[in-house]
C-alpha positions as CSV (number, residue, x, y, z in Angstrom):
1,M,-79.1,40.4,12.8
2,G,-78.6,38.6,9.5
3,S,-76.5,41.5,8.4
4,A,-74.4,41.4,11.6
5,N,-73.8,37.7,11.2
6,K,-72.6,38.1,7.6
7,T,-70.5,40.8,8.8
8,G,-68.9,38.6,11.4
9,A,-68.4,35.7,8.8
10,E,-66.7,38.1,6.4
11,Q,-64.6,39.3,9.3
12,R,-63.4,35.7,10.1
13,K,-62.9,35.0,6.5
14,A,-60.7,38.1,6.1
15,R,-58.8,37.2,9.2
16,I,-58.1,33.6,7.8
17,E,-57.1,35.0,4.5
18,E,-54.8,37.4,6.3
19,M,-53.3,34.5,8.3
20,R,-52.8,32.5,5.1
21,R,-51.1,35.4,3.5
22,A,-48.7,35.9,6.6
23,E,-47.9,32.1,6.6
24,R,-47.1,32.3,2.8
25,S,-45.0,35.3,3.3
26,R,-43.1,33.4,6.2
27,E,-42.7,30.5,3.9
28,R,-41.1,32.7,1.3
29,R,-38.8,34.2,3.8
30,N,-37.6,30.8,5.0
31,R,-37.0,29.7,1.5
32,I,-34.9,32.8,0.8
33,L,-33.0,32.2,4.1
34,T,-32.4,28.7,3.2
35,V,-31.1,29.4,-0.2
36,A,-29.0,32.3,1.2
37,A,-27.5,29.9,3.7
38,S,-26.8,27.2,1.3
39,V,-24.9,29.7,-0.9
40,V,-22.9,30.7,1.8
41,V,-22.1,27.1,2.9
42,V,-21.2,26.2,-0.8
43,A,-19.0,29.5,-1.0
44,G,-17.3,28.5,2.3
45,L,-16.5,25.0,0.8
46,V,-15.1,26.3,-2.4
47,V,-12.9,28.9,-0.6
48,G,-11.9,26.1,2.0
49,G,-11.1,23.7,-1.0
50,V,-9.1,26.2,-2.8
51,V,-7.1,27.0,0.4
52,L,-6.6,23.3,1.0
53,V,-5.4,22.7,-2.5
54,R,-3.0,25.6,-2.2
55,S,-1.9,24.3,1.2
56,Q,-1.2,20.9,-0.3
57,S,0.7,22.3,-3.2
58,G,2.7,24.3,-0.8
59,D,3.3,21.2,1.2
60,K,4.4,19.3,-2.0
61,K,6.7,22.3,-2.8
62,D,8.4,22.3,0.7
63,T,8.8,18.4,0.4
64,A,10.6,18.7,-2.7
65,S,12.8,21.6,-1.5
66,D,13.6,19.4,1.5
67,G,15.0,16.7,-1.0
68,K,18.6,18.3,-0.5
69,S,20.0,17.1,2.7
70,A,19.1,20.5,4.6
71,G,20.3,20.1,8.1
72,D,23.3,17.8,7.3
73,S,26.2,19.6,8.7
74,G,30.0,18.5,10.0
75,R,32.9,16.9,8.4
76,F,34.8,13.5,8.6
77,A,37.2,12.7,11.5
78,V,39.5,10.1,10.8
79,G,40.2,7.6,13.7
80,K,43.2,5.7,14.5
81,D,41.7,2.7,12.6
82,G,41.4,4.8,9.5
83,V,37.5,4.8,9.7
84,R,36.3,8.3,8.7
85,A,33.4,9.2,11.3
86,W,30.9,12.0,10.3
87,T,31.1,14.4,13.3
88,G,28.1,16.5,12.3
89,T,24.3,15.9,11.9
90,L,22.7,13.7,9.3
91,S,19.2,14.4,8.5
92,R,16.7,11.4,8.4
93,T,13.6,12.7,6.5
94,H,12.0,10.6,4.0
95,V,11.9,12.4,0.5
96,N,10.7,11.4,-2.9
97,T,13.1,13.8,-4.7
98,P,16.9,13.4,-5.5
99,V,19.3,14.3,-2.6
100,T,22.5,16.2,-2.8
101,Y,24.7,14.4,-0.4
102,P,28.0,16.1,1.0
103,M,30.0,12.9,0.6
104,H,30.2,10.0,-1.9
105,P,29.0,7.4,-1.2
106,P,26.7,8.9,1.2
107,V,26.7,7.8,4.7
108,G,23.4,9.4,5.8
109,G,20.9,12.2,5.3
110,N,17.5,12.5,3.9
111,H,16.6,9.4,1.9
112,N,13.9,7.7,-0.2
113,P,10.9,6.0,2.1
114,V,11.8,2.7,0.5
115,W,15.1,1.0,1.5
116,L,17.3,-1.1,-0.8
117,N,17.2,-4.7,-0.2
118,C,20.2,-5.4,1.7
119,N,20.2,-9.1,2.7
120,G,23.5,-9.9,1.2
121,D,22.4,-8.5,-2.0
122,V,25.0,-7.8,-4.8
123,Y,24.0,-5.4,-7.5
124,T,26.0,-5.3,-10.9
125,Q,24.6,-1.9,-11.9
126,P,24.6,1.3,-9.9
127,V,21.8,1.9,-7.4
128,K,20.2,5.0,-6.1
129,D,21.9,6.7,-3.3
130,E,18.6,7.6,-1.6
131,N,17.5,3.9,-1.3
132,A,20.8,2.8,-0.2
133,V,21.0,5.4,2.6
134,H,17.8,3.9,3.8
135,S,19.4,0.6,4.1
136,L,22.3,2.2,6.1
137,E,19.8,3.5,8.5
138,H,18.6,0.0,9.0
139,G,22.2,-1.0,9.9
140,A,23.5,-2.4,6.7
141,V,27.1,-2.1,5.5
142,W,27.4,-0.9,1.8
143,V,30.4,-2.2,-0.1
144,T,31.2,0.1,-3.2
145,Y,33.8,-0.3,-6.0
146,T,34.9,1.6,-9.0
147,S,36.1,0.3,-12.4
148,K,39.7,0.6,-11.1
149,A,39.3,-2.0,-8.5
150,A,40.8,-5.6,-9.2
151,K,38.2,-8.1,-10.5
152,S,39.6,-10.6,-8.0
153,D,38.7,-8.2,-5.1
154,V,35.3,-7.4,-6.4
155,Q,34.5,-11.2,-6.6
156,A,35.9,-11.8,-3.2
157,L,34.0,-9.0,-1.5
158,A,30.8,-10.2,-3.5
159,A,31.1,-13.7,-2.0
160,K,31.5,-12.2,1.5
161,V,28.5,-10.0,1.1
162,K,26.2,-12.8,-0.2
163,K,26.8,-14.6,3.0
164,T,26.4,-11.6,5.3
165,P,22.9,-10.5,6.2
166,Y,22.5,-6.6,6.4
167,T,25.0,-5.9,3.6
168,L,24.9,-5.0,0.0
169,M,27.3,-4.2,-2.9
170,S,27.1,-2.1,-5.9
171,P,29.4,-0.3,-8.5
172,Y,30.0,3.4,-7.6
173,E,32.3,5.5,-9.9
174,N,32.1,8.8,-7.9
175,Q,34.2,7.8,-4.8
176,A,37.8,8.6,-3.6
177,A,39.2,4.9,-3.8
178,P,38.7,1.8,-5.7
179,L,37.1,-0.1,-2.7
180,M,35.0,1.4,0.0
181,L,32.9,0.4,2.9
182,S,30.0,2.5,4.3
183,A,27.8,2.6,7.4
184,W,25.7,5.1,8.8
185,G,28.0,7.9,9.6
186,H,31.0,5.9,8.9
187,Q,33.3,5.2,6.0
188,L,36.6,3.3,5.1
189,A,38.6,2.8,1.9
190,V,40.3,-0.5,1.9
191,K,43.3,-1.8,-0.1
192,S,42.0,-5.2,-1.1
193,A,39.4,-7.7,-0.3
194,D,41.8,-9.5,2.2
195,D,42.7,-6.2,4.0
196,P,42.0,-7.2,7.7
197,A,40.2,-3.9,8.0
198,V,37.3,-5.4,6.1
199,D,36.5,-8.1,8.7
200,K,36.8,-5.6,11.3
201,F,34.5,-3.1,9.6
202,F,31.9,-5.7,9.2
203,A,32.0,-6.9,12.7
204,G,31.7,-3.3,14.0
205,Y,29.1,-1.8,11.9
206,V,26.7,-4.6,10.6
207,Q,23.9,-3.8,12.9
208,G,26.5,-1.9,14.9
209,K,25.9,0.6,17.6
210,Q,25.6,3.5,15.0
211,T,22.6,2.0,13.6
212,P,19.6,4.4,13.8
213,E,17.0,1.7,13.3
214,P,18.5,-1.6,14.5
215,G,16.6,-4.7,13.5
216,A,14.7,-2.9,10.6
217,S,14.0,-4.9,7.5
218,C,16.6,-5.4,4.8
219,T,14.2,-7.3,2.5
220,G,10.9,-6.3,0.8
221,G,12.5,-3.0,-0.3
222,T,13.3,-2.2,-3.8
223,M,16.0,-3.5,-6.2
224,K,17.2,0.0,-7.5
């Protein structure tokens, strides 16, 4: 009988040891599965990160290529009042790259996200087209002049701009006439500061119906 009890005890001990071995085996399997799953997750994150970076790089490249006024099409049509009106489309995408405009000075198209201050601001140095076009989008009139313009006309137009909100003025050599007025989609060459067309253009296009974003700010932008 003692021998039988010993045998039973040994059997229980053997079963317990077998259960412990099975438990240790399960723990090892679980650790292996956990490590494997972690490796898969990390690999997925790495691959996803690479794809994201490539995607972002592609987006940046696309944005850079969009700098040119892609989508701008059409031509100027001259009205009875002498104002040239752009008859096609003008893009309005914000870009941080230089833009090639189909007209000079530009009257619309892709432009910098920051507008040029246009609250009667007179600039004595050339400004960036991309910032000025954003001001036109806000309803500003941009007065430009070349070195061929009479000094008296430049001074008179500067005085008019300074007292007129939603206007700006700057030198601009690459234009067809000594004195020009530009608004979004519209442009006019004037003979002198006292040309009646100046007041008429200001009255019609400062915050005029052509404005894509009427009432948008002309302050808090950039000086260049």
